[in-house]
C-alpha positions in Angstrom: -0.1 -35.6 -131.4 0.1 -35.2 -135.2 3.7 -33.8 -135.4 6.9 -35.6 -134.8 8.0 -35.9 -131.1 10.7 -33.4 -130.4 13.8 -34.4 -128.5 16.4 -32.2 -126.9 19.7 -33.8 -125.8 21.6 -32.3 -122.8 25.2 -33.4 -122.5 27.3 -34.0 -125.6 29.6 -36.7 -124.5 30.1 -40.2 -125.9 26.7 -41.5 -124.8 24.9 -38.6 -126.5 25.8 -40.1 -129.8 23.8 -43.2 -129.1 20.8 -41.2 -128.1 21.0 -38.9 -131.1 21.4 -41.9 -133.5 18.4 -43.5 -131.9 16.4 -40.3 -132.4 17.5 -39.9 -136.0 16.7 -43.5 -136.9 13.2 -43.5 -135.3 10.2 -42.7 -137.4 8.1 -40.0 -135.6 11.1 -38.6 -133.7 12.9 -35.4 -134.4 16.1 -34.0 -132.9 15.3 -30.3 -132.1 18.4 -29.1 -130.2 21.4 -30.0 -128.2 23.2 -28.5 -125.2 26.5 -28.8 -123.4 28.4 -26.6 -121.0 31.4 -26.9 -123.2 30.8 -24.6 -126.1 33.0 -26.5 -128.5 31.1 -29.8 -127.9 27.7 -28.2 -128.2 28.6 -26.4 -131.4 30.2 -29.6 -132.9 27.1 -31.7 -132.2 24.7 -29.0 -133.3 26.4 -28.3 -136.6 27.0 -31.9 -137.4 23.3 -32.7 -137.0 22.1 -29.3 -138.3 20.1 -28.4 -135.2 20.2 -25.5 -132.7 22.8 -25.7 -130.0 23.4 -23.9 -126.7 25.5 -24.0 -123.6 22.5 -23.4 -121.3 20.1 -26.3 -121.1 17.3 -23.9 -119.9 17.0 -22.7 -123.5 15.8 -26.2 -124.4 13.3 -26.3 -121.5 11.7 -23.1 -122.9 11.1 -24.5 -126.4 7.6 -25.6 -127.2 8.8 -27.9 -130.0 10.7 -30.1 -127.5 8.6 -32.8 -125.8 11.4 -34.9 -124.4 14.7 -34.1 -122.7 17.5 -36.8 -123.0 19.7 -36.5 -120.0 23.2 -37.5 -121.0 25.2 -35.5 -118.4 27.7 -37.2 -116.0 26.2 -39.6 -113.5 26.3 -37.2 -110.5 24.9 -34.2 -112.4 21.5 -35.3 -113.3 19.2 -34.3 -110.5 18.9 -30.5 -111.0 18.4 -30.9 -114.8 15.9 -33.7 -114.4 13.8 -31.9 -111.8 13.8 -28.6 -113.8 12.9 -30.4 -117.0 10.0 -32.2 -115.4 8.8 -29.0 -113.8 8.9 -27.5 -117.3 6.5 -30.2 -118.5 9.1 -32.2 -120.4 9.2 -36.0 -120.5 12.6 -37.5 -119.6 14.9 -40.1 -121.1 17.7 -40.6 -118.6 20.9 -42.5 -119.4 21.8 -45.1 -116.8 22.2 -44.8 -113.9 19.1 -42.7 -113.1 21.2 -41.2 -110.2 24.1 -42.2 -107.9 22.0 -42.2 -104.7 18.5 -43.5 -103.9 17.6 -40.1 -102.5 18.3 -38.4 -105.8 16.6 -41.2 -107.8 13.5 -40.9 -105.6 13.4 -37.2 -106.0 13.5 -37.5 -109.8 10.8 -40.2 -109.7 8.6 -38.1 -107.4 9.0 -34.9 -109.4 8.0 -36.6 -112.6 5.0 -38.2 -111.0 3.9 -34.9 -109.5 4.3 -33.0 -112.8 2.5 -35.8 -114.8 5.4 -36.4 -117.2 6.9 -39.8 -118.2 10.3 -41.0 -117.1 12.3 -43.6 -119.0 15.7 -45.0 -117.9 18.1 -46.3 -120.5 18.9 -50.0 -119.9 19.2 -50.9 -123.5 20.5 -54.5 -123.0 16.9 -55.5 -122.0 16.1 -54.9 -125.7 18.5 -57.7 -126.9 16.7 -60.6 -128.6 18.6 -63.3 -126.8 18.2 -61.5 -123.4 14.5 -61.3 -123.8 14.2 -64.9 -124.9 16.3 -66.1 -121.9 14.2 -64.2 -119.5 11.1 -65.7 -121.0 12.5 -69.2 -120.6 13.3 -68.5 -116.9 9.9 -67.1 -116.2 8.3 -70.1 -117.9 10.2 -72.4 -115.6 12.1 -74.1 -118.5 15.4 -74.2 -116.5 13.5 -75.6 -113.4 14.4 -74.3 -110.0 17.2 -71.8 -110.4 20.1 -72.5 -108.0 22.8 -70.2 -109.3 22.7 -67.0 -111.2 25.9 -65.2 -112.0 27.2 -62.2 -113.9 30.8 -61.4 -115.0 31.8 -58.1 -116.5 35.5 -58.5 -117.1 36.2 -55.4 -119.2 39.1 -53.1 -119.8 39.5 -49.3 -119.8 42.9 -47.7 -120.1 44.0 -45.0 -117.7 43.4 -42.5 -120.5 39.7 -43.3 -120.4 39.5 -42.0 -116.8 41.7 -39.0 -117.5 39.5 -38.0 -120.4 37.0 -36.2 -118.1 37.5 -34.8 -114.6 34.3 -36.6 -113.3 35.4 -40.1 -114.3 36.7 -42.2 -111.5 35.3 -40.1 -108.7 32.7 -41.0 -106.1 31.2 -37.5 -106.1 30.4 -37.4 -109.8 30.6 -40.9 -111.2 29.2 -42.6 -108.1 31.4 -45.6 -108.5 33.6 -47.3 -111.0 33.5 -50.7 -112.7 30.2 -51.6 -111.2 28.2 -48.3 -111.3 29.3 -47.3 -114.8 30.2 -50.4 -116.7 28.7 -53.3 -114.8 25.3 -51.8 -114.0 24.1 -52.8 -117.5 24.6 -56.5 -116.7 23.5 -56.1 -113.1 20.2 -54.7 -114.4 19.8 -57.7 -116.7 20.5 -60.2 -113.9 18.0 -58.7 -111.5 15.5 -58.3 -114.4 15.8 -62.0 -115.1 16.0 -63.3 -111.5 13.9 -60.9 -109.5 14.8 -59.2 -106.2 18.1 -59.8 -104.3 17.6 -60.3 -100.6 21.3 -59.9 -99.4 24.8 -59.2 -100.6 28.3 -59.6 -99.4 31.1 -57.9 -101.3 34.8 -56.9 -101.6 36.3 -54.3 -103.8 39.7 -52.9 -104.7 41.5 -50.4 -107.0 44.2 -52.6 -108.4 45.4 -51.0 -111.7 44.0 -47.5 -112.3 44.9 -44.2 -110.6 41.3 -43.4 -109.5 39.2 -42.9 -106.4 36.6 -45.6 -107.2 37.0 -49.3 -107.6 38.2 -51.0 -110.7 37.6 -54.5 -109.4 34.7 -55.8 -107.3 33.1 -59.2 -106.4 29.8 -59.8 -104.7 27.9 -62.9 -103.6 24.1 -62.7 -103.7 21.2 -64.3 -102.1 18.0 -63.9 -104.2 14.5 -63.7 -102.7 13.9 -67.1 -104.3 16.7 -68.7 -102.3 19.0 -69.0 -105.2 22.6 -67.9 -104.9 24.9 -66.0 -107.2 28.0 -64.0 -107.9 28.7 -60.7 -109.6 32.3 -59.9 -110.8 33.1 -56.6 -112.4 36.4 -55.0 -113.4 37.8 -52.5 -115.9 41.3 -53.9 -115.5 41.0 -57.2 -117.4 43.0 -56.7 -120.7 41.9 -56.9 -123.4 38.3 -57.2 -122.2 35.8 -60.1 -122.5 32.1 -60.1 -123.4 29.9 -59.5 -120.3 28.4 -62.9 -119.3 25.3 -64.1 -117.4 25.1 -67.7 -116.5 21.8 -69.2 -115.1 21.8 -72.8 -113.6 18.7 -74.6 -112.7 17.8 -78.2 -111.8 16.5 -78.8 -115.4 19.0 -76.8 -117.4 21.8 -74.2 -117.7 22.1 -71.3 -120.1 24.7 -68.6 -120.6 24.4 -65.3 -122.3 27.4 -63.3 -123.7 26.9 -59.9 -125.4 23.4 -60.9 -126.3 24.3 -64.3 -127.7 23.4 -67.6 -126.1 26.7 -69.4 -125.8 25.4 -72.3 -123.6 21.9 -73.9 -123.8 21.5 -77.3 -122.2 17.9 -77.6 -121.1 16.0 -80.8 -120.6 13.4 -81.3 -123.4 13.9 -77.9 -125.0 15.9 -77.1 -128.1 17.8 -73.8 -128.3 15.2 -71.3 -129.5 15.9 -69.8 -132.9 15.6 -66.3 -131.6 18.3 -66.9 -129.0 20.9 -67.3 -131.8 22.9 -64.6 -133.6 22.3 -61.9 -131.0 22.7 -58.2 -131.7 25.1 -55.4 -131.2 23.6 -54.1 -127.9 26.1 -55.8 -125.6 29.5 -55.1 -127.1 31.7 -52.7 -125.2 34.3 -54.9 -123.5 37.3 -52.7 -124.3 35.8 -49.5 -125.7 32.7 -47.6 -124.6 32.2 -46.4 -128.2 31.6 -49.9 -129.5 28.0 -50.4 -128.2 25.5 -51.1 -130.9 22.7 -48.5 -131.3 19.9 -51.0 -131.5 18.9 -50.8 -127.8 18.8 -47.0 -127.7 16.8 -47.0 -130.9 14.3 -49.4 -129.4 13.9 -47.3 -126.3 13.5 -44.1 -128.2 10.9 -45.8 -130.4 9.0 -46.7 -127.3 9.3 -43.2 -126.0 7.6 -41.8 -129.1 4.7 -44.2 -128.5 4.6 -43.1 -124.8 4.4 -39.4 -125.6 1.7 -40.1 -128.2 -0.3 -41.7 -125.5 0.0 -45.4 -126.5 1.7 -46.8 -123.4 3.9 -46.3 -120.3 7.7 -46.7 -120.4 8.8 -50.3 -119.9 11.9 -49.2 -118.0 10.3 -46.4 -116.0 11.8 -44.7 -112.9 11.1 -47.4 -110.4 12.5 -50.0 -112.8 15.6 -47.9 -113.4 16.0 -47.6 -109.6 16.4 -51.3 -109.0 19.9 -51.8 -110.4 21.1 -48.6 -108.6 19.8 -50.0 -105.3 21.6 -53.3 -105.8 24.9 -51.6 -106.8 24.7 -49.3 -103.8 24.1 -52.3 -101.5 27.1 -54.0 -102.9 29.2 -50.9 -102.3 27.9 -50.6 -98.7 28.9 -54.3 -98.0 32.4 -53.8 -99.6 33.0 -50.7 -97.5 31.7 -52.1 -94.2 32.7 -55.8 -94.6 29.2 -56.8 -93.5 26.4 -58.6 -95.3 23.8 -56.0 -96.4 20.1 -56.8 -96.7 17.8 -55.4 -99.3 15.7 -53.3 -99.7 18.1 -50.7 -98.4 16.7 -48.5 -95.5 
């Protein structure tokens, strides 16, 4: 493909800005059009970026200059768009989570495979320099046998955040609360570093916000390796702390906060240089608009390479599905009061 790869963004909410910035900052990528069911938002995004805009995403699916559709619609509204886009021969970049049920995720994955189009899921925290370096250290056995692997997402969102859109805070359209929407980034990092989880036991509550879904949840984990762990997630911890992952092994301990290594005590190994200053990818403890754009830009850059035939997406459909399955298992345990084994049946 000699020309720039054309992108069309569907859904002009907060997260669309990260996708668009990633497209505009990526050599070989071109923003062709945007769409939103709310005319004012579609018009504002289109005019700001000087591209075509529409309230009907089917207009984007018909355009020959659009190779990739960026799905930035609410969590529970992604399946029809994703399937139709794949059937129209468009590659997909889907903001996390890929879907709010495994049935929907599997349909999207299967449709993309059947139509021969590529599917990328956004989990931009994997692109952080410190996160990649910590995972490499774990894989190389530098921390020894891992015994504990924990994640804490103690963030804050005001009630106004949930009231800013009718779908927020609902099981039907958001698919969950603090864990599915905010915590899933760190959940993905944890399972990416540690591998599969074998069983979970959880409790959840809605303690502060007037919403259907949880604003606070705690889960204990048993990994396939035998290691144990804890996930804590909330959007009710004022003013909001950096998300944290802590890995403890019999030869060392490391902690990651917002893509910065804050603890590194490993036998015979100095803290690697590239685990230092971190990046902007992990910062959104008190405001969803404060994420850095580096991670989205890195994934958009990879998608350009994918479309041009150079590689497959690193975070493809099956990879994006893993964090959703773990989140859903935690919810099932919290609802039933029972330990839930994975993979889910």
